[in-house]
C-alpha positions as CSV (number, residue, x, y, z in Angstrom):
1,M,132.0,14.8,175.4
2,N,131.8,15.4,179.2
3,V,131.1,19.4,180.2
4,T,133.1,18.9,183.0
5,E,136.3,17.8,182.0
6,R,135.9,20.3,179.2
7,L,135.3,23.3,180.5
8,P,135.9,22.7,184.3
9,Q,135.5,26.5,184.9
10,F,132.0,26.7,183.6
11,A,130.2,23.3,184.1
12,D,127.6,25.1,186.3
13,A,126.5,27.0,183.3
14,F,125.4,23.9,181.4
15,P,122.1,22.4,182.4
16,F,123.5,19.2,181.3
17,E,126.4,17.2,181.9
18,S,127.6,15.5,178.6
19,F,127.8,17.4,175.2
20,N,125.6,15.4,172.2
21,R,127.0,14.7,168.6
22,M,126.4,17.5,166.9
23,Q,127.9,20.1,169.9
24,S,130.7,17.6,170.0
25,E,131.3,18.2,166.5
26,A,131.2,21.7,166.6
27,L,133.0,22.4,169.5
28,P,136.6,22.3,169.0
29,A,136.2,24.8,166.1
30,I,134.2,27.2,168.7
31,L,136.8,26.5,171.7
32,E,140.3,26.0,170.0
33,R,140.1,28.2,166.7
34,D,139.1,32.3,166.6
35,E,137.8,32.3,162.8
36,N,134.2,33.0,162.5
37,V,131.6,30.1,162.7
38,V,128.4,29.4,161.1
39,V,126.3,26.2,162.4
40,S,123.3,25.1,160.4
41,A,121.9,22.3,162.4
42,P,118.1,20.8,162.8
43,T,115.5,22.7,165.1
44,A,116.0,20.9,168.7
45,S,119.3,19.8,168.0
46,G,121.5,21.7,170.8
47,K,122.2,25.1,169.1
48,T,122.2,26.9,172.2
49,A,124.8,25.1,174.0
50,L,126.8,26.3,171.0
51,A,126.1,30.2,171.9
52,E,127.1,29.4,175.5
53,L,130.0,28.2,174.3
54,A,131.1,30.9,172.5
55,I,130.4,32.8,175.2
56,C,132.1,31.1,177.7
57,K,135.5,31.3,175.5
58,T,134.6,35.2,175.8
59,L,134.1,35.4,179.1
60,E,137.1,33.2,179.8
61,R,139.7,35.8,177.8
62,G,138.0,39.0,179.8
63,G,135.8,39.7,177.1
64,T,131.9,41.2,176.3
65,A,130.0,38.6,174.5
66,L,126.2,40.1,172.6
67,F,123.9,37.8,171.9
68,L,121.6,38.5,169.6
69,A,117.8,37.0,169.9
70,P,115.3,37.0,167.5
71,L,112.2,38.0,169.6
72,R,111.9,40.1,172.5
73,A,110.9,37.4,174.8
74,L,113.6,35.3,174.1
75,T,115.7,38.2,175.2
76,N,113.6,38.3,178.5
77,E,113.7,34.1,178.6
78,K,117.8,34.1,178.0
79,E,117.6,36.6,181.0
80,S,116.1,33.9,183.2
81,E,118.3,31.5,181.7
82,W,121.4,32.9,182.2
83,E,121.1,33.5,185.9
84,R,123.1,30.4,185.9
85,F,125.8,32.9,184.6
86,E,125.4,35.4,186.9
87,A,125.8,32.7,189.8
88,L,129.4,32.3,188.4
89,G,130.3,35.8,188.8
90,Y,129.4,37.4,185.3
91,S,126.7,40.0,184.7
92,V,124.3,39.8,182.2
93,Y,122.2,42.8,181.1
94,V,119.1,43.1,178.6
95,V,119.2,45.9,176.2
96,T,115.5,45.8,175.1
97,G,113.1,49.5,173.8
98,E,110.7,48.5,176.7
99,R,113.2,49.1,179.4
100,E,114.8,52.4,180.4
101,L,118.6,52.0,179.3
102,N,121.1,51.9,182.3
103,S,124.0,52.5,180.7
104,R,126.3,52.2,182.9
105,R,125.4,48.6,183.6
106,A,125.1,47.8,179.9
107,E,129.1,49.4,179.9
108,R,129.8,46.7,183.2
109,A,128.3,43.5,181.4
110,D,129.6,40.7,180.2
111,I,127.0,39.3,178.4
112,L,124.5,42.0,176.8
113,V,121.7,40.6,174.8
114,M,119.6,42.4,172.4
115,T,116.9,42.2,169.4
116,P,118.3,42.7,165.9
117,E,116.0,46.1,166.0
118,K,117.5,47.2,169.3
119,A,121.3,46.4,168.3
120,D,120.3,48.4,164.7
121,S,119.6,51.6,167.2
122,A,122.4,51.1,169.6
123,T,125.3,50.7,166.7
124,R,123.5,53.4,164.9
125,K,124.4,56.1,168.2
126,H,127.6,54.2,169.1
127,E,129.6,57.1,168.7
128,S,127.3,58.5,171.9
129,S,129.0,57.6,175.6
130,R,125.3,56.1,176.2
131,Y,125.9,53.6,173.6
132,A,129.5,53.0,173.8
133,F,129.5,49.5,174.9
134,V,128.6,48.1,171.5
135,R,132.2,49.2,170.8
136,R,133.9,46.9,173.1
137,V,131.7,44.0,171.8
138,D,134.3,40.8,171.5
139,C,132.2,38.4,170.2
140,C,128.6,38.3,169.1
141,V,126.4,35.4,168.5
142,I,123.5,35.6,166.3
143,D,120.8,33.4,167.1
144,E,118.4,32.2,164.0
145,V,120.7,33.9,161.5
146,H,118.3,32.7,158.9
147,L,116.1,35.4,159.6
148,L,117.9,37.1,157.3
149,D,115.3,36.4,154.8
150,S,112.6,38.1,157.0
151,D,110.8,40.5,154.7
152,R,110.7,43.2,157.5
153,R,113.7,42.5,159.9
154,G,116.3,40.5,157.5
155,S,117.6,43.6,156.2
156,V,117.8,45.4,159.7
157,L,119.8,42.2,161.1
158,E,122.2,42.4,157.8
159,V,123.0,46.1,158.0
160,T,123.2,45.5,162.0
161,I,125.8,42.9,161.5
162,S,127.8,44.6,158.9
163,R,127.6,48.0,161.1
164,L,129.4,45.8,163.9
165,R,132.0,44.2,161.8
166,R,132.8,48.0,160.6
167,I,132.7,49.5,164.2
168,C,134.5,46.7,166.7
169,D,134.7,43.5,164.4
170,P,133.6,41.0,167.1
171,R,133.9,37.3,166.3
172,I,130.8,36.3,165.1
173,V,129.1,32.7,165.8
174,A,125.9,33.0,163.8
175,L,123.4,29.6,164.5
176,S,120.7,28.5,161.9
177,A,118.0,26.5,161.5
178,T,118.8,23.9,158.4
179,M,119.5,25.8,155.3
180,P,120.6,24.3,151.9
181,N,122.6,27.7,151.4
182,V,124.8,27.8,154.4
183,D,128.2,28.4,152.4
184,D,126.6,31.8,151.5
185,V,126.1,33.0,154.7
186,A,129.9,31.7,155.6
187,A,130.9,33.8,152.7
188,W,129.6,36.9,154.1
189,L,130.9,36.1,157.8
190,D,134.3,35.0,156.2
191,A,133.9,31.9,157.9
192,V,136.6,29.5,157.0
193,P,135.6,25.8,155.9
194,E,137.0,24.1,159.3
195,T,134.2,26.5,160.8
196,T,131.3,26.2,158.9
197,F,129.0,23.1,159.9
198,E,125.9,21.9,158.4
199,F,124.4,18.9,160.5
200,D,121.4,17.4,158.3
201,D,118.4,15.6,159.7
202,G,120.9,12.3,160.8
203,Y,121.6,14.8,163.8
204,R,118.1,15.6,165.3
205,P,117.0,13.7,168.5
206,V,113.8,12.9,167.1
207,P,113.2,11.7,163.5
208,L,110.4,13.8,161.9
209,E,107.7,12.6,159.4
210,A,106.6,15.9,158.3
211,G,103.6,16.1,155.1
212,V,100.8,18.2,154.0
213,R,96.8,17.5,154.3
214,T,94.4,19.7,152.1
215,Y,91.2,20.7,152.8
216,T,87.7,21.6,151.0
217,H,88.0,25.0,150.4
218,G,84.5,27.4,150.1
219,D,83.2,30.5,149.5
220,N,83.1,31.4,153.3
221,P,86.4,32.2,155.1
222,F,85.3,31.8,158.7
223,A,83.7,28.6,157.7
224,D,87.1,27.4,156.2
225,K,88.6,28.3,159.3
226,Y,86.4,25.5,160.7
227,R,87.0,23.2,158.5
228,R,90.6,23.3,158.5
229,L,90.3,23.0,162.5
230,Y,88.7,19.6,162.0
231,R,91.1,19.0,159.6
232,A,94.1,19.5,162.6
233,L,92.0,18.0,164.9
234,D,91.1,14.8,162.8
235,I,95.6,14.7,162.7
236,A,96.1,15.4,166.5
237,E,93.1,13.2,167.5
238,P,95.5,9.6,167.6
239,H,98.5,10.9,169.4
240,I,96.5,12.5,172.1
241,R,94.6,9.5,172.3
242,D,97.8,7.7,172.7
243,G,99.2,9.5,175.3
244,G,101.4,12.1,173.5
245,Q,100.7,16.2,172.7
246,A,99.7,18.2,169.7
247,L,100.3,22.0,169.1
248,V,98.4,23.7,166.7
249,F,99.4,26.8,164.7
250,V,96.7,29.2,164.0
251,A,96.7,32.7,162.6
252,S,96.0,35.6,165.2
253,R,95.6,35.6,169.0
254,Q,91.9,35.3,168.3
255,D,92.2,32.2,166.3
256,T,93.8,30.6,169.1
257,V,91.1,31.5,171.8
258,R,88.2,31.0,169.3
259,A,90.1,27.1,167.7
260,A,90.2,26.5,171.8
261,E,86.6,26.5,172.4
262,K,85.8,24.6,169.4
263,A,88.1,22.3,170.3
264,R,86.8,21.1,173.4
265,D,83.6,20.7,172.4
266,E,84.4,18.8,169.3
267,L,86.7,16.2,171.7
268,A,84.5,16.2,173.8
269,G,81.8,15.0,171.6
270,R,84.4,12.4,170.2
271,D,84.8,11.0,173.7
272,V,88.9,11.7,173.6
273,P,89.9,11.2,176.6
274,M,91.7,14.6,177.9
275,G,91.9,17.0,181.1
276,A,92.3,16.8,184.3
277,R,89.4,17.8,186.3
278,G,89.4,15.5,188.7
279,D,93.3,16.9,190.1
280,Y,92.4,18.8,193.2
281,D,96.1,20.4,193.2
282,F,96.0,21.4,189.3
283,H,92.3,22.7,189.6
284,T,94.2,24.9,192.4
285,E,97.0,25.9,189.9
286,A,94.2,26.8,187.4
287,K,92.7,29.3,189.9
288,E,95.6,31.5,189.7
289,L,95.2,32.1,185.6
290,Q,94.4,36.1,184.8
291,N,92.6,35.0,181.7
292,K,89.1,33.5,182.4
293,T,88.7,31.7,179.5
294,L,92.0,30.1,179.9
295,R,91.3,29.3,183.4
296,Q,87.9,27.0,182.0
297,S,89.9,25.7,179.0
298,V,93.3,24.3,180.4
299,L,91.0,22.0,183.2
300,D,89.7,20.0,179.5
301,G,93.5,19.5,178.7
302,V,93.4,22.3,176.1
303,G,95.5,25.8,176.1
304,F,96.1,28.3,174.3
305,H,99.1,31.0,173.8
306,H,100.1,34.3,172.2
307,A,101.5,37.6,173.2
308,G,98.5,39.1,174.5
309,L,98.7,36.8,177.3
310,S,100.2,38.2,180.8
311,R,103.6,37.0,181.5
312,E,102.6,34.9,184.2
313,D,99.8,33.2,182.1
314,K,101.9,32.2,179.1
315,A,104.9,30.9,181.8
316,R,101.9,28.4,183.4
317,V,100.8,27.5,180.1
318,E,104.4,26.5,179.1
319,A,104.9,24.7,182.4
320,W,101.6,22.5,182.4
321,F,102.1,21.9,178.6
322,R,105.7,20.6,179.1
323,R,104.2,18.7,181.8
324,G,101.5,17.1,180.3
325,D,98.5,18.3,181.7
326,I,97.7,20.5,178.5
327,Q,97.2,17.7,175.8
328,L,96.0,20.1,173.0
329,L,97.9,23.9,172.9
330,F,96.8,26.3,169.7
331,S,99.6,29.4,169.2
332,T,100.3,32.2,167.2
333,S,104.3,31.6,164.7
334,T,105.6,33.9,168.0
335,L,106.0,30.3,169.9
336,A,107.9,28.7,167.5
337,W,110.4,31.3,167.5
338,G,110.7,31.8,171.4
339,V,110.3,28.9,173.9
340,N,111.5,25.1,173.3
341,L,108.3,23.6,173.7
342,P,108.3,20.6,171.5
343,A,105.2,18.1,171.0
344,R,104.7,15.2,169.4
345,C,102.8,16.2,167.1
346,V,102.7,19.6,165.0
347,V,99.7,21.1,162.7
348,I,100.0,24.4,160.9
349,R,96.3,25.3,160.6
350,D,96.3,28.5,158.5
351,T,99.1,29.4,156.3
352,K,97.4,33.0,155.3
353,L,97.4,35.3,158.0
354,H,95.9,39.1,158.0
355,D,98.6,41.4,158.4
356,P,97.4,45.1,159.7
357,L,99.4,46.7,157.5
358,E,100.0,44.5,154.2
359,G,96.2,42.5,154.1
360,E,96.1,39.0,153.5
361,V,99.7,37.4,153.3
362,D,101.2,33.9,153.0
363,M,102.7,33.1,156.0
364,S,106.5,33.2,155.4
365,P,108.2,29.9,154.6
366,L,110.7,30.3,157.4
367,D,107.9,30.8,159.8
368,V,106.8,27.1,158.7
369,L,110.0,25.4,158.6
370,Q,110.2,26.8,162.2
371,M,106.6,25.8,163.6
372,L,107.2,22.1,161.9
373,G,110.5,21.8,163.5
374,R,108.8,21.5,166.7
375,A,107.4,18.0,166.3
376,G,109.4,15.6,168.7
377,R,109.7,15.8,172.2
378,P,113.6,14.5,173.0
379,G,113.3,11.6,175.4
380,Y,109.6,11.0,175.4
381,D,109.5,10.5,171.6
382,D,110.8,8.1,169.1
383,A,109.3,10.1,166.3
384,G,107.9,13.6,165.7
385,Y,104.5,14.4,163.1
386,A,104.0,17.6,161.5
387,W,101.3,18.4,159.1
388,V,100.8,21.6,156.7
389,V,96.8,21.7,156.3
390,C,96.3,23.8,152.9
391,D,93.9,24.4,150.0
392,A,94.6,22.0,147.4
393,A,96.1,24.6,144.8
394,D,99.2,25.9,147.1
395,A,99.7,21.7,148.6
396,D,102.6,21.3,145.8
397,R,104.3,24.6,147.1
398,Y,104.3,23.2,150.9
399,R,105.3,20.0,149.5
400,R,108.0,21.2,147.8
401,L,109.2,23.4,150.9
402,L,109.3,20.5,153.5
403,R,111.6,18.4,150.2
404,E,114.1,21.1,149.6
405,G,114.1,23.8,152.2
406,K,114.4,27.5,152.0
407,E,117.5,28.9,150.8
408,I,118.1,32.0,153.0
409,E,117.8,35.4,150.3
410,S,119.1,38.7,151.0
411,R,116.5,41.5,152.0
412,L,118.2,44.5,151.6
413,A,117.5,45.2,147.9
414,E,114.2,46.6,149.1
415,D,115.5,49.2,151.5
416,L,118.5,49.9,150.1
417,D,118.5,53.3,149.3
418,A,117.1,54.0,153.1
419,H,120.1,51.8,155.0
420,L,122.6,53.5,152.9
421,N,121.5,56.5,153.7
422,A,121.9,55.7,157.2
423,E,125.5,54.7,156.6
424,I,126.3,57.8,155.8
425,A,123.9,60.0,158.1
426,L,126.4,58.0,160.8
427,G,129.2,58.8,159.1
428,T,130.8,55.0,158.5
429,I,130.6,56.0,154.9
430,D,132.7,59.0,154.1
431,D,133.6,58.5,150.1
432,L,132.7,56.3,147.4
433,D,135.1,53.9,148.1
434,D,133.6,53.9,151.2
435,V,130.1,53.1,150.0
436,M,131.7,50.3,147.8
437,D,133.6,48.9,150.6
438,W,130.0,48.9,152.7
439,L,128.4,46.8,149.9
440,D,131.3,44.5,150.2
441,T,130.4,43.5,153.9
442,T,126.6,42.9,153.6
443,F,125.0,39.1,152.5
444,Y,123.3,41.2,149.6
445,A,126.5,41.4,147.8
446,T,127.2,37.8,148.5
447,R,124.3,36.4,147.3
448,A,124.3,38.5,144.5
449,R,127.7,36.9,143.2
450,S,126.2,33.8,144.4
451,A,123.1,33.9,142.5
452,P,123.3,36.7,139.8
453,D,119.8,35.3,138.0
454,R,117.7,35.7,141.2
455,Y,118.7,39.6,141.9
456,D,118.9,40.3,138.2
457,F,121.6,42.6,138.2
458,G,124.6,40.5,136.4
459,G,127.6,42.5,136.9
460,R,125.8,45.5,137.8
461,L,125.4,45.1,141.4
462,R,127.9,48.2,141.9
463,E,126.1,50.6,139.4
464,R,122.9,49.6,141.4
465,V,124.6,50.9,144.5
466,R,126.4,54.2,142.2
467,E,122.6,55.3,141.2
468,T,120.9,54.6,144.5
469,L,123.8,57.3,145.9
470,S,122.8,59.7,142.9
471,R,119.3,59.3,144.4
472,L,119.7,60.1,147.5
473,V,122.2,63.4,146.6
474,E,119.3,64.3,144.0
475,G,116.7,63.8,147.1
476,G,118.7,66.5,149.1
477,F,119.8,63.3,151.7
478,V,123.4,63.0,151.0
479,E,126.1,66.0,149.9
480,T,129.2,65.3,147.4
481,D,132.0,66.9,146.5
482,A,134.6,67.6,143.8
483,E,136.8,64.8,146.1
484,L,133.5,62.2,146.3
485,R,133.3,62.8,149.5
486,V,129.9,62.3,151.0
487,E,128.2,63.5,153.9
488,G,124.7,63.1,155.5
489,T,122.6,66.3,155.3
490,A,119.8,67.3,157.7
491,L,116.7,65.6,155.6
492,G,119.0,62.7,155.9
493,R,120.4,62.7,159.3
494,L,116.3,62.6,160.4
495,A,115.2,60.2,157.6
496,S,117.6,57.7,159.6
497,R,117.2,58.9,162.8
498,Y,113.3,57.9,162.2
499,Y,113.8,55.0,160.2
500,L,111.6,56.7,158.2
501,R,111.5,55.6,153.8
502,L,112.9,58.1,152.4
503,D,109.7,59.4,150.3
504,T,108.2,59.9,153.8
505,A,110.8,61.5,154.7
506,E,110.3,63.7,151.7
507,R,106.9,64.6,152.3
508,F,107.4,65.4,155.7
509,A,109.9,67.9,154.6
510,A,107.8,69.6,152.0
511,L,105.0,70.0,154.9
512,A,107.5,71.6,157.0
513,E,108.0,74.5,154.4
514,R,104.1,75.3,154.0
515,D,103.0,78.4,156.2
516,G,99.9,77.7,158.6
517,I,99.4,74.1,158.4
518,S,96.4,72.4,160.2
519,E,95.8,69.6,162.8
520,M,94.4,67.4,159.0
521,D,97.1,68.1,157.2
522,V,99.5,66.8,159.6
523,L,97.3,63.7,160.0
524,T,97.1,63.6,156.6
525,A,100.6,63.7,156.0
526,V,101.1,60.6,158.3
527,A,98.1,58.6,156.7
528,R,99.8,59.0,153.7
529,A,103.2,57.7,154.3
530,A,105.1,55.4,152.3
531,E,104.9,52.9,155.2
532,F,101.1,52.4,154.7
533,D,101.2,51.8,151.4
534,S,100.1,48.3,151.8
535,V,97.5,48.9,154.0
536,S,94.5,46.5,153.3
537,C,91.0,48.4,153.1
538,R,88.0,45.4,153.3
539,Q,84.8,45.9,151.2
540,S,82.8,46.1,154.9
541,E,85.4,48.8,156.1
542,R,84.9,51.5,153.8
543,D,81.9,52.3,154.9
544,A,83.0,52.9,158.5
545,V,85.9,55.0,156.8
546,N,83.8,57.3,154.8
547,A,81.4,57.7,157.6
548,V,84.2,59.2,159.5
549,L,86.1,61.0,156.8
550,T,82.9,62.5,155.6
551,G,82.3,66.5,155.9
552,R,86.6,66.7,156.6
553,A,88.8,68.2,154.0
554,A,91.6,65.5,153.5
555,D,94.0,65.2,150.4
556,V,93.5,61.5,150.6
557,D,92.0,59.5,147.8
558,D,93.2,55.8,147.9
559,A,91.2,53.4,150.2
560,S,94.8,52.1,152.1
561,H,95.6,55.7,153.7
562,R,92.1,56.8,153.8
563,K,91.5,53.8,156.4
564,V,94.7,54.7,158.1
565,L,93.4,58.5,158.2
566,A,90.1,57.5,159.7
567,I,91.5,55.5,162.4
568,L,93.6,58.3,163.4
569,R,90.6,60.9,163.3
570,S,88.4,58.7,165.2
571,S,91.5,57.5,167.8
572,M,91.6,61.1,168.7
573,A,88.4,61.4,170.4
574,G,88.2,57.1,171.1
575,T,85.1,57.1,168.6
576,T,87.0,54.3,166.1
577,P,84.6,52.2,164.7
578,G,83.9,48.6,165.7
579,E,84.8,47.5,161.7
580,L,88.0,49.1,162.3
581,Q,89.0,48.2,165.5
582,S,90.8,44.8,164.7
583,D,93.5,46.8,162.6
584,A,93.6,49.8,164.8
585,W,96.1,49.3,167.7
586,V,98.9,48.2,165.0
587,I,98.3,51.1,162.9
588,R,97.9,53.6,165.5
589,Q,101.6,52.5,166.9
590,N,103.1,53.0,163.5
591,A,101.7,55.8,163.3
592,L,102.8,57.5,167.0
593,R,106.7,56.7,166.1
594,L,105.4,58.5,162.5
595,L,103.9,61.9,164.4
596,A,106.7,61.7,166.3
597,A,109.2,61.7,163.5
598,L,106.7,64.5,162.0
599,R,107.3,66.6,165.1
600,A,111.2,66.8,164.5
601,F,110.7,67.5,161.0
602,L,108.4,70.3,161.5
603,E,110.9,71.9,164.4
604,R,114.1,71.6,162.4
605,F,112.6,72.8,159.0
606,G,109.5,74.7,160.2
607,G,109.1,76.3,163.4
608,P,108.1,75.4,167.1
609,A,104.4,76.4,166.9
610,D,104.3,73.4,164.1
611,A,106.0,71.0,165.8
612,N,104.1,71.9,169.2
613,L,101.0,71.1,167.0
614,A,102.3,67.6,166.0
615,R,102.9,66.8,169.6
616,R,99.3,67.8,170.5
617,V,98.1,65.4,167.8
618,E,100.4,62.7,168.7
619,A,99.4,62.8,172.1
620,R,95.3,63.0,171.1
621,V,95.7,60.0,168.9
622,E,97.4,58.0,171.7
623,N,95.2,59.3,174.8
624,A,91.9,59.8,173.1
625,I,91.8,63.4,174.8
626,S,89.8,66.9,173.6
627,A,91.9,69.5,172.0
628,D,91.6,71.2,175.2
629,A,92.4,69.1,177.7
630,V,95.8,67.4,175.9
631,G,97.9,69.1,178.1
632,L,97.0,67.1,180.4
633,T,98.9,64.4,178.9
634,A,102.3,66.2,179.7
635,I,101.9,65.3,183.4
636,D,104.0,62.4,184.2
637,G,101.0,59.7,185.4
638,V,98.0,61.0,183.2
639,G,97.1,59.1,180.4
640,S,93.6,58.8,178.9
641,G,91.6,57.6,181.7
642,R,92.9,60.4,184.3
643,A,93.0,62.9,181.6
644,K,89.3,62.2,181.1
645,K,88.4,62.1,185.0
646,L,89.9,66.0,185.0
647,A,88.8,67.3,182.2
648,G,85.6,66.4,183.8
649,E,85.9,68.1,186.6
650,G,86.9,71.6,184.6
651,L,90.7,70.8,184.8
652,T,91.9,71.3,181.6
653,T,95.7,72.1,182.1
654,P,98.7,71.6,184.3
655,A,98.4,74.9,186.1
656,D,94.4,73.7,186.6
657,V,96.0,70.8,188.6
658,V,98.5,72.7,190.6
659,G,96.0,75.5,191.0
660,A,93.1,72.8,192.1
661,G,95.5,70.5,195.1
662,V,95.8,67.0,196.1
663,D,92.2,67.2,197.4
664,A,90.5,68.5,194.2
665,L,91.9,65.5,192.4
666,V,91.0,63.2,194.7
667,D,87.4,64.4,194.9
668,A,88.1,64.0,190.7
669,G,88.6,60.1,191.3
670,L,92.2,59.8,191.7
671,T,93.6,57.9,195.3
672,R,95.3,60.6,197.2
673,G,98.9,58.7,196.1
674,V,98.2,58.9,192.9
675,A,96.9,63.0,193.1
676,E,100.2,63.6,195.4
677,R,102.3,62.6,192.4
678,V,100.2,64.2,189.4
679,V,100.5,67.5,191.5
680,E,104.4,67.6,191.7
681,S,104.7,66.6,188.4
682,A,102.5,69.1,186.9
683,R,104.4,71.8,189.1
684,S,107.8,70.8,186.8
685,L,105.9,71.8,183.8
686,P,105.7,75.3,182.9
687,V,103.4,77.8,183.2
688,V,103.3,81.0,181.2
689,E,103.5,84.4,182.3
690,V,103.7,87.5,179.6
691,E,104.3,90.6,181.6
692,W,103.9,93.8,178.8
693,G,105.5,96.1,181.0
694,D,105.2,99.8,180.1
695,F,103.6,99.1,176.5
696,P,102.0,102.1,174.9
697,E,98.1,102.2,174.9
698,R,98.7,104.5,171.7
699,I,101.2,105.8,169.7
700,A,101.6,108.5,166.9
701,R,101.3,108.1,163.1
702,G,104.7,107.7,161.8
703,R,106.5,107.2,165.0
704,N,108.5,103.9,166.1
705,D,109.0,102.9,169.4
706,M,111.0,99.7,170.6
707,R,109.5,98.2,173.7
708,E,110.6,94.7,175.5
709,V,108.2,92.2,177.0
710,R,108.8,89.7,179.4
711,V,107.9,86.1,179.0
712,R,108.7,83.6,181.9
713,S,107.3,80.7,183.4
714,T,106.4,80.6,186.9
715,A,106.6,77.2,187.6
716,G,109.1,74.6,185.7
717,G,111.2,75.1,182.5
718,A,111.3,73.9,178.9
719,R,112.3,75.0,175.3
720,A,109.9,77.4,173.6
721,G,109.1,79.1,170.9
722,V,107.9,82.7,171.3
723,A,106.4,84.4,168.4
724,V,105.5,88.1,168.0
725,T,102.6,88.9,165.1
726,V,100.9,92.5,164.5
727,N,97.6,92.6,162.7
728,G,98.3,88.9,162.1
729,V,101.5,89.2,160.1
730,S,104.8,87.8,161.8
731,M,107.2,89.9,163.3
732,T,109.8,87.5,165.1
733,E,110.0,84.1,166.0
734,S,112.5,82.7,168.4
735,T,113.3,79.7,170.7
736,A,114.5,80.0,173.8
737,Y,114.1,78.1,177.4
738,L,111.6,79.2,179.8
739,G,113.0,79.8,182.4
740,E,112.6,83.4,181.2
741,T,113.1,85.3,178.1
742,T,112.9,89.0,176.6
743,V,111.4,89.8,173.6
744,P,112.1,93.2,171.7
745,V,108.7,94.2,170.0
746,G,109.1,97.0,167.4
747,V,105.4,99.3,168.3
748,F,105.2,101.4,165.0
749,G,102.4,103.9,163.9
750,G,101.2,102.4,160.5
751,T,98.2,103.8,158.7
752,A,96.1,101.0,160.5
753,E,93.7,102.6,163.4
754,E,94.5,99.9,166.2
755,M,97.9,97.6,165.7
756,E,96.7,94.2,167.3
757,Y,100.0,92.8,169.4
758,E,100.1,89.4,169.7
759,I,102.8,87.0,171.8
760,T,102.2,83.4,171.5
761,V,104.1,80.7,173.4
762,T,104.5,77.3,171.8
763,F,106.5,74.0,173.4
764,P,107.7,71.8,170.4
765,E,108.4,68.9,172.8
766,L,105.5,69.4,175.2
767,P,101.3,68.6,174.3
768,L,100.6,71.6,175.7
769,V,98.1,74.6,174.2
770,P,99.9,77.3,173.0
771,V,99.6,80.4,175.4
772,R,98.4,84.0,173.4
773,E,98.0,87.2,174.7
774,S,97.8,90.5,173.0
775,R,97.7,94.3,173.6
776,T,96.0,96.9,171.3
777,V,97.6,99.9,170.2
778,R,95.9,102.8,169.0
779,V,97.5,104.6,166.2
780,E,96.5,108.6,166.7
């Protein structure tokens, strides 16, 4: 079917002249009907064109299309690819967590591109003017809808689609790799049989031969990696010798580098003809690579690809692999979901991987199938070859996966309480009937009806949801009344806002009710969060954990949470032991999110001083800065490195920076341009001044006197907590904007000979060290 004849208005949006057989069969359902569409088709069969067809129909009607991509890297790729739509006069806008949202651009966009996580966040805030654009989505294209079965992300995708359908009821076009229970997904999305398609491997442009190869398992995991590597090279070598290319998937970023280095030596020893060292032009191109190891490797025809490489290096590797300059490429699983980068031969070397939050886990069956689907280059190969290398004990499991595929299951049950709480907190559910209506919009309900034995509910699905709602009420997350209306509480709204597990939210709320919490209390509350329950603490790490925590009082007994606490504690000083480094980054990033949530809980249920403490702990964990200099991180442009430079010169507060001036910052090692920006930013932060006025020095015993103390900022303004104590006992505490505020202080002649009045100013949203000033009044 010719593109120009079928879509003359949008012909330039497609990078080919004719639709293939699969695309031609699905096209009428997309263009000539209005129902939701579900398409299951083999990898590399051309599903992206179906997404673009749905987008074209939406644009033709003047509507807005939303494309949900499984990975952030893919959203960026679509932004580049869909410049074709920009050239036709349509606006494409990518909304990701790494970019500042331009709500005006989002509102005016014809095509929105998001990940499920960002769409979840946006739909949770759909009533705000900033995210109002999600209310006008006319068509939602779900790329890789089989992500519903993903352990961590599946439930997010599921509830986001259910919520979007309740908000604006867009047309849904769901695209998937081959899945046995496509009818369940179609039933969930109300796709009729005429718009539900299940294309088998006969529609695959290149036939696939897939199988399992085993290796002899030893006692040394490190040696086992090389046994699997040699097995993978045995499989790939004949294809490389025949002019084909091989793609080998390994468990981690570091493994891609190590495997590439070893493979270069091994293939050279086997005298496999590879590489382009004699190609002057390619040699010149390779010099542009930022990664030195990669620069050396690609000249021998071996490359590696992972998320830690620069965007430019990844793009070059992809281009050279397509061009054939790289014959053997090692990658992590992210490449399987992202760039269309097929190879004649695909090998999965590692079926198990180390997850910092879960320990050693099996690779997701979805990932396995997605990787194997990359085998076979359309237009180059007559067949694709895909192999799983695994221990003999796992071989039958993988053979069954290759033979039968993987049915898509709902993951909502694992976090049902948190997701139901979120819907109530958002106001999309008002009463018990709404709860049941919401349940019916989930894939969870559809799949439970289809396979009740697997979901272990029998006919009790609705009972399960009622029980969950009761637990939310008992836990204080939800309130109900006599008419069975439901409403989220402050606790429930905060748990939803910060995506917390509910037992973590309860722990944070309990901490907020305590008086006089410490830095260790804050760290311990985060380390004990349920989000870290599955962290693996290997035997080799326990001595390092104990060394960090020796002599520090902490109510943490189990190894998982002790490891988290040790990483957080050592991160504050920048002294994380080498044994803990491999997992530290992931744990730290999750902890920073939890610290931000804890700060909000402390401010809501405790007070501004406790919130400020959590904010300072958060800044120290992120920037590895001392307690006295942590306020420097409130200055825009000052992170760990610059804060340490400034503190080394005795500048520990924003006020110090302003007082020192640009020249002093240049002397401290900053460039003049940076120094000027830092000083300017520091001026926008508050500098507290307490004016006691005619506050008395003495008072007669038994006499009371009311005075006013003026608290103001001589620089920028911010929300602040102002507390007054006398002899350590709290008198008043209030929150005000500084600016300026006046604090009433009662001076009274009690039984003590002296009364010490202290005013403390804290900033709950800024990591500034509290300002304390005191006056002593003698009682005569």
